[in-house]
VOPASE-97047 format. One record per residue (C-alpha): residue number from 1; residue in three letters; x negated, y, z negated. Coordinates in steps of 0.001 Angstrom, whole numbers. Last residue first. Layout:
N
@seq=NUM; type=ALA; xx=X; yy=Y; zz=Z
...
***
This chain:
242
@seq=242; type=ASN; xx=-90202; yy=-9597; zz=89756
@seq=241; type=SER; xx=-92210; yy=-6545; zz=90838
@seq=240; type=LYS; xx=-95227; yy=-7241; zz=88780
@seq=239; type=ASN; xx=-96851; yy=-9667; zz=91085
@seq=238; type=LEU; xx=-96988; yy=-7074; zz=93832
@seq=237; type=TRP; xx=-98484; yy=-4407; zz=91660
@seq=236; type=ASP; xx=-101856; yy=-4304; zz=93524
@seq=235; type=ARG; xx=-99938; yy=-4418; zz=96730
@seq=234; type=ALA; xx=-98361; yy=-1008; zz=95855
@seq=233; type=ASP; xx=-101915; yy=562; zz=96271
@seq=232; type=PHE; xx=-102014; yy=3834; zz=94104
@seq=231; type=SER; xx=-103527; yy=7327; zz=94717
@seq=230; type=LYS; xx=-104013; yy=9479; zz=91680
@seq=229; type=GLY; xx=-103447; yy=13318; zz=90934
@seq=228; type=THR; xx=-101494; yy=12429; zz=87699
@seq=227; type=VAL; xx=-101228; yy=9922; zz=85105
@seq=226; type=GLY; xx=-100495; yy=11754; zz=81782
@seq=225; type=ILE; xx=-97033; yy=10182; zz=81412
@seq=224; type=SER; xx=-97258; yy=6902; zz=83476
@seq=223; type=GLU; xx=-95289; yy=4679; zz=80795
@seq=222; type=PRO; xx=-92503; yy=7543; zz=80632
@seq=221; type=SER; xx=-91224; yy=5983; zz=83908
@seq=220; type=ALA; xx=-91287; yy=7445; zz=87503
@seq=219; type=LEU; xx=-94925; yy=6155; zz=88097
@seq=218; type=TYR; xx=-94070; yy=2890; zz=86728
@seq=217; type=VAL; xx=-90817; yy=2302; zz=88616
@seq=216; type=PHE; xx=-92690; yy=3272; zz=91890
@seq=215; type=VAL; xx=-95559; yy=810; zz=90961
@seq=214; type=ALA; xx=-93016; yy=-2026; zz=90698
@seq=213; type=THR; xx=-91368; yy=-1356; zz=94078
@seq=212; type=ILE; xx=-93369; yy=-3611; zz=96317
@seq=211; type=GLU; xx=-91371; yy=-6772; zz=96476
@seq=210; type=ASN; xx=-88171; yy=-4926; zz=97374
@seq=209; type=PRO; xx=-89887; yy=-3508; zz=100494
@seq=208; type=THR; xx=-90429; yy=-7130; zz=101602
@seq=207; type=PRO; xx=-93885; yy=-8755; zz=101580
@seq=206; type=LEU; xx=-95536; yy=-9615; zz=104963
@seq=205; type=THR; xx=-96065; yy=-12877; zz=106662
@seq=204; type=LEU; xx=-92480; yy=-13035; zz=107770
@seq=203; type=PRO; xx=-92954; yy=-9928; zz=109775
@seq=202; type=ASP; xx=-95024; yy=-12039; zz=112382
@seq=201; type=GLU; xx=-97084; yy=-9327; zz=114116
@seq=200; type=GLU; xx=-97001; yy=-8831; zz=117934
@seq=199; type=PRO; xx=-94875; yy=-5645; zz=117511
@seq=198; type=TYR; xx=-97452; yy=-3910; zz=115269
@seq=197; type=ALA; xx=-96276; yy=-152; zz=115008
@seq=196; type=GLU; xx=-92607; yy=-774; zz=115757
@seq=195; type=ALA; xx=-92565; yy=-3837; zz=113324
@seq=194; type=ARG; xx=-94095; yy=-1682; zz=110844
@seq=193; type=MET; xx=-91584; yy=929; zz=111365
@seq=192; type=GLU; xx=-88689; yy=-1549; zz=111003
@seq=191; type=THR; xx=-90074; yy=-2855; zz=107630
@seq=190; type=ARG; xx=-91586; yy=-5935; zz=106338
@seq=189; type=THR; xx=-94538; yy=-4162; zz=104571
@seq=188; type=ALA; xx=-98287; yy=-3624; zz=105206
@seq=187; type=GLY; xx=-99527; yy=-1357; zz=102478
@seq=186; type=PRO; xx=-97234; yy=689; zz=100346
@seq=185; type=ASN; xx=-99821; yy=3418; zz=99715
@seq=184; type=VAL; xx=-98462; yy=5324; zz=96677
@seq=183; type=ALA; xx=-99348; yy=8892; zz=95856
@seq=182; type=ASN; xx=-99113; yy=10767; zz=92621
@seq=181; type=VAL; xx=-97819; yy=13976; zz=90977
@seq=180; type=ARG; xx=-97165; yy=14490; zz=87333
@seq=179; type=ILE; xx=-95190; yy=17318; zz=85960
@seq=178; type=ASN; xx=-95958; yy=18203; zz=82234
@seq=177; type=PHE; xx=-95632; yy=21966; zz=83155
@seq=176; type=GLU; xx=-99470; yy=22697; zz=82709
@seq=175; type=LYS; xx=-99863; yy=19688; zz=85126
@seq=174; type=VAL; xx=-98236; yy=21658; zz=87951
@seq=173; type=GLU; xx=-101057; yy=23069; zz=89901
@seq=172; type=GLU; xx=-103458; yy=20391; zz=89538
@seq=171; type=ALA; xx=-101193; yy=17629; zz=90527
@seq=170; type=LEU; xx=-100252; yy=19895; zz=93502
@seq=169; type=LEU; xx=-103820; yy=19809; zz=94776
@seq=168; type=GLN; xx=-104262; yy=16151; zz=94563
@seq=167; type=THR; xx=-100785; yy=15252; zz=96006
@seq=166; type=LEU; xx=-101045; yy=17844; zz=98777
@seq=165; type=GLY; xx=-104343; yy=16162; zz=99765
@seq=164; type=GLU; xx=-103017; yy=12657; zz=99947
@seq=163; type=ILE; xx=-99923; yy=13933; zz=101845
@seq=162; type=GLY; xx=-102359; yy=15691; zz=104243
@seq=161; type=PHE; xx=-104200; yy=12456; zz=104997
@seq=160; type=LYS; xx=-100717; yy=11080; zz=105603
@seq=159; type=SER; xx=-99977; yy=13699; zz=108099
@seq=158; type=ALA; xx=-103261; yy=13209; zz=109877
@seq=157; type=ALA; xx=-102582; yy=9356; zz=110009
@seq=156; type=TYR; xx=-99088; yy=9834; zz=111649
@seq=155; type=ALA; xx=-100391; yy=12531; zz=113949
@seq=154; type=GLY; xx=-102639; yy=10055; zz=115629
@seq=153; type=TRP; xx=-102680; yy=6488; zz=114618
@seq=152; type=ARG; xx=-104369; yy=5444; zz=117896
@seq=151; type=ALA; xx=-107888; yy=4781; zz=116297
@seq=150; type=LYS; xx=-108010; yy=4440; zz=112595
@seq=149; type=GLY; xx=-108544; yy=6988; zz=109814
@seq=148; type=ILE; xx=-109393; yy=5802; zz=106326
@seq=147; type=ARG; xx=-107246; yy=7339; zz=103470
@seq=146; type=GLY; xx=-104150; yy=8411; zz=105378
@seq=145; type=VAL; xx=-104453; yy=5293; zz=107571
@seq=144; type=GLY; xx=-103799; yy=3379; zz=104363
@seq=143; type=SER; xx=-100604; yy=5037; zz=104073
@seq=142; type=SER; xx=-98942; yy=7648; zz=101795
@seq=141; type=VAL; xx=-95583; yy=7792; zz=100001
@seq=140; type=ASN; xx=-95519; yy=10603; zz=97616
@seq=139; type=ILE; xx=-94236; yy=10183; zz=93963
@seq=138; type=ILE; xx=-93335; yy=13375; zz=92118
@seq=137; type=SER; xx=-92563; yy=12966; zz=88356
@seq=136; type=GLY; xx=-90971; yy=15643; zz=86061
@seq=135; type=GLU; xx=-91099; yy=17760; zz=83023
@seq=134; type=ARG; xx=-91067; yy=21370; zz=82144
@seq=133; type=ARG; xx=-87488; yy=21780; zz=82314
@seq=132; type=ALA; xx=-87686; yy=25042; zz=84432
@seq=131; type=ILE; xx=-90699; yy=23579; zz=86216
@seq=130; type=MET; xx=-88866; yy=20540; zz=87244
@seq=129; type=LEU; xx=-85821; yy=22338; zz=88623
@seq=128; type=ARG; xx=-87840; yy=24822; zz=90812
@seq=127; type=LEU; xx=-90163; yy=22147; zz=91547
@seq=126; type=VAL; xx=-87414; yy=20450; zz=93424
@seq=125; type=GLU; xx=-87231; yy=23226; zz=95993
@seq=124; type=LYS; xx=-90978; yy=23105; zz=96639
@seq=123; type=THR; xx=-91054; yy=19298; zz=96747
@seq=122; type=VAL; xx=-88359; yy=19203; zz=99365
@seq=121; type=LEU; xx=-89952; yy=21785; zz=101551
@seq=120; type=PHE; xx=-93621; yy=20444; zz=101193
@seq=119; type=GLN; xx=-92211; yy=16772; zz=102079
@seq=118; type=ALA; xx=-90607; yy=18390; zz=105183
@seq=117; type=THR; xx=-93842; yy=20033; zz=106292
@seq=116; type=LEU; xx=-95823; yy=16794; zz=105809
@seq=115; type=ASN; xx=-94081; yy=13686; zz=107452
@seq=114; type=VAL; xx=-91218; yy=15468; zz=109341
@seq=113; type=LYS; xx=-93060; yy=18421; zz=110591
@seq=112; type=LEU; xx=-96303; yy=16623; zz=111239
@seq=111; type=VAL; xx=-94423; yy=14141; zz=113213
@seq=110; type=GLN; xx=-92644; yy=16638; zz=115214
@seq=109; type=GLU; xx=-95673; yy=18794; zz=115975
@seq=108; type=TRP; xx=-97578; yy=16021; zz=117199
@seq=107; type=ALA; xx=-94691; yy=14569; zz=119333
@seq=106; type=ALA; xx=-94273; yy=17866; zz=121123
@seq=105; type=LEU; xx=-98082; yy=18164; zz=121632
@seq=104; type=PRO; xx=-98276; yy=14708; zz=123398
@seq=103; type=TYR; xx=-101283; yy=12610; zz=122544
@seq=102; type=ARG; xx=-103380; yy=11619; zz=125574
@seq=101; type=ALA; xx=-106852; yy=12699; zz=124241
@seq=100; type=ILE; xx=-105703; yy=11813; zz=120579
@seq=99; type=PRO; xx=-105286; yy=8258; zz=121438
@seq=98; type=GLU; xx=-101608; yy=7048; zz=121644
@seq=97; type=ARG; xx=-99555; yy=5055; zz=119139
@seq=96; type=PRO; xx=-96653; yy=7505; zz=119486
@seq=95; type=GLY; xx=-94821; yy=8835; zz=116393
@seq=94; type=LEU; xx=-94236; yy=6998; zz=113195
@seq=93; type=ILE; xx=-91708; yy=8814; zz=111404
@seq=92; type=SER; xx=-91516; yy=9747; zz=107588
@seq=91; type=ALA; xx=-89228; yy=10082; zz=104584
@seq=90; type=ASN; xx=-90606; yy=8813; zz=101352
@seq=89; type=ASN; xx=-91091; yy=11875; zz=99253
@seq=88; type=VAL; xx=-89913; yy=10102; zz=95925
@seq=87; type=LEU; xx=-88680; yy=12832; zz=93418
@seq=86; type=ILE; xx=-88026; yy=12178; zz=89716
@seq=85; type=HIS; xx=-86499; yy=14197; zz=87002
@seq=84; type=ILE; xx=-83945; yy=16096; zz=89067
@seq=83; type=THR; xx=-81409; yy=18358; zz=87484
@seq=82; type=GLY; xx=-77694; yy=18741; zz=86472
@seq=81; type=TYR; xx=-76316; yy=15557; zz=87854
@seq=80; type=ARG; xx=-73770; yy=16548; zz=90564
@seq=79; type=ARG; xx=-74571; yy=20288; zz=90907
@seq=78; type=GLU; xx=-78181; yy=19652; zz=90884
@seq=77; type=ALA; xx=-77935; yy=17066; zz=93593
@seq=76; type=GLU; xx=-75799; yy=19514; zz=95629
@seq=75; type=ARG; xx=-78342; yy=22268; zz=95164
@seq=74; type=VAL; xx=-81306; yy=19874; zz=96116
@seq=73; type=LEU; xx=-79579; yy=18927; zz=99424
@seq=72; type=ARG; xx=-78267; yy=22349; zz=100235
@seq=71; type=LYS; xx=-81705; yy=23662; zz=99941
@seq=70; type=VAL; xx=-83219; yy=20890; zz=101917
@seq=69; type=ASP; xx=-80685; yy=21402; zz=104724
@seq=68; type=ASN; xx=-81486; yy=25123; zz=104868
@seq=67; type=SER; xx=-85343; yy=24299; zz=105246
@seq=66; type=ARG; xx=-84702; yy=21990; zz=108167
@seq=65; type=ALA; xx=-87174; yy=19056; zz=108326
@seq=64; type=ILE; xx=-85239; yy=17369; zz=105370
@seq=63; type=ASP; xx=-82413; yy=16676; zz=107889
@seq=62; type=ALA; xx=-79585; yy=15896; zz=105367
@seq=61; type=ALA; xx=-76929; yy=13372; zz=104512
@seq=60; type=ILE; xx=-76222; yy=13292; zz=100765
@seq=59; type=TRP; xx=-75689; yy=10079; zz=99049
@seq=58; type=SER; xx=-74638; yy=8929; zz=95490
@seq=57; type=ALA; xx=-75837; yy=6248; zz=93273
@seq=56; type=GLU; xx=-75384; yy=4602; zz=89867
@seq=55; type=GLY; xx=-76450; yy=1114; zz=89653
@seq=54; type=GLY; xx=-74337; yy=-2075; zz=89219
@seq=53; type=ALA; xx=-75504; yy=-4201; zz=91998
@seq=52; type=ALA; xx=-72401; yy=-3181; zz=93964
@seq=51; type=GLN; xx=-73463; yy=424; zz=93261
@seq=50; type=ILE; xx=-76783; yy=-14; zz=94792
@seq=49; type=GLU; xx=-75335; yy=-1763; zz=97984
@seq=48; type=ARG; xx=-72498; yy=1006; zz=98355
@seq=47; type=ALA; xx=-75208; yy=3715; zz=98328
@seq=46; type=ALA; xx=-77178; yy=1880; zz=101089
@seq=45; type=ARG; xx=-73930; yy=1438; zz=103177
@seq=44; type=LYS; xx=-73196; yy=5011; zz=102781
@seq=43; type=LEU; xx=-76501; yy=6149; zz=103936
@seq=42; type=GLU; xx=-76490; yy=3968; zz=106900
@seq=41; type=ALA; xx=-73198; yy=5631; zz=107982
@seq=40; type=GLN; xx=-74474; yy=9159; zz=107314
@seq=39; type=ARG; xx=-77709; yy=8959; zz=109358
@seq=38; type=ARG; xx=-80139; yy=11773; zz=108446
@seq=37; type=ALA; xx=-81413; yy=10526; zz=105161
@seq=36; type=CYS; xx=-80775; yy=11232; zz=101333
@seq=35; type=ILE; xx=-80415; yy=9095; zz=98347
@seq=34; type=VAL; xx=-79442; yy=10466; zz=94976
@seq=33; type=VAL; xx=-80085; yy=7903; zz=92198
@seq=32; type=LYS; xx=-78796; yy=7957; zz=88509
@seq=31; type=ALA; xx=-81594; yy=6082; zz=86887
@seq=30; type=GLY; xx=-81007; yy=2961; zz=84648
@seq=29; type=GLU; xx=-83779; yy=650; zz=85603
@seq=28; type=ARG; xx=-81719; yy=-1107; zz=88301
@seq=27; type=ALA; xx=-81038; yy=2454; zz=89730
@seq=26; type=HIS; xx=-84831; yy=2920; zz=90090
@seq=25; type=ALA; xx=-85210; yy=-415; zz=91841
@seq=24; type=MET; xx=-82462; yy=333; zz=94261
@seq=23; type=ALA; xx=-83745; yy=3650; zz=95135
@seq=22; type=VAL; xx=-87250; yy=2026; zz=95676
@seq=21; type=ALA; xx=-85699; yy=-464; zz=97898
@seq=20; type=LYS; xx=-83817; yy=2107; zz=99911
@seq=19; type=GLY; xx=-86712; yy=4262; zz=100371
@seq=18; type=ILE; xx=-88921; yy=1114; zz=101407
@seq=17; type=GLY; xx=-86646; yy=73; zz=104209
@seq=16; type=ARG; xx=-83230; yy=1624; zz=104664
@seq=15; type=SER; xx=-80897; yy=4610; zz=103972
@seq=14; type=ALA; xx=-83702; yy=6075; zz=101512
@seq=13; type=GLY; xx=-85543; yy=8565; zz=103696
@seq=12; type=THR; xx=-85767; yy=10742; zz=100645
@seq=11; type=VAL; xx=-85390; yy=9447; zz=97116
@seq=10; type=LEU; xx=-84005; yy=11823; zz=94425
@seq=9; type=ALA; xx=-84089; yy=10432; zz=91001
@seq=8; type=VAL; xx=-82020; yy=11419; zz=87878
@seq=7; type=LYS; xx=-83064; yy=10133; zz=84620
@seq=6; type=GLY; xx=-81068; yy=9007; zz=81527
@seq=5; type=THR; xx=-82076; yy=5452; zz=81683
@seq=4; type=LEU; xx=-85323; yy=5154; zz=83626
@seq=3; type=VAL; xx=-86947; yy=2326; zz=81392
@seq=2; type=GLY; xx=-83757; yy=446; zz=81575
@seq=1; type=MET; xx=-81265; yy=86; zz=78760
***
């Protein structure tokens, strides 16, 4: 019996990297996990890995930047499992590492659409289920550059500042329904996105996604009841993940 036994978790951007690691950690703790991303083949592989490790997982391919896809995603998860107790808003894209003076408008709009507007769309749909049940945990994946702006992080940083703000205001709005909303900054992690942002960095100096999942399990579990509107650093929980 894990701490998430009987719970249903939806994790976006879960075909690889941090999203996949979080989904696996939740499944290990007994949650039924629904993973989504755009690439069907990668999703299937991720779901099989979770299942091979003894977890229960299903996948739904969806582009969460499209409202119709989001509605289909949440309806299908509800059809399969009855409800959603945990939402992990992980999906995001990096965008160009350019100064604002040269930042392309199309890229700016796309990054904000995927990293912020899409999180709003998924959250809004899932809240329909959580409010009806008067329970739930929403975990938004943020970033260090969403707290302290750094040069050449452009729309990515702006979107993560937005995620931090969304976390705080939503926490206030839904606490009466026993729904908690928190953000997690994963910190530097051995992912494809990190390698894209820092091609000169040795990835072996960084923790793997599997090593930073403890805080995600805590925030999804009953242990965090009453904790809401906070922003956590996954690195602070590194030693608790094994």
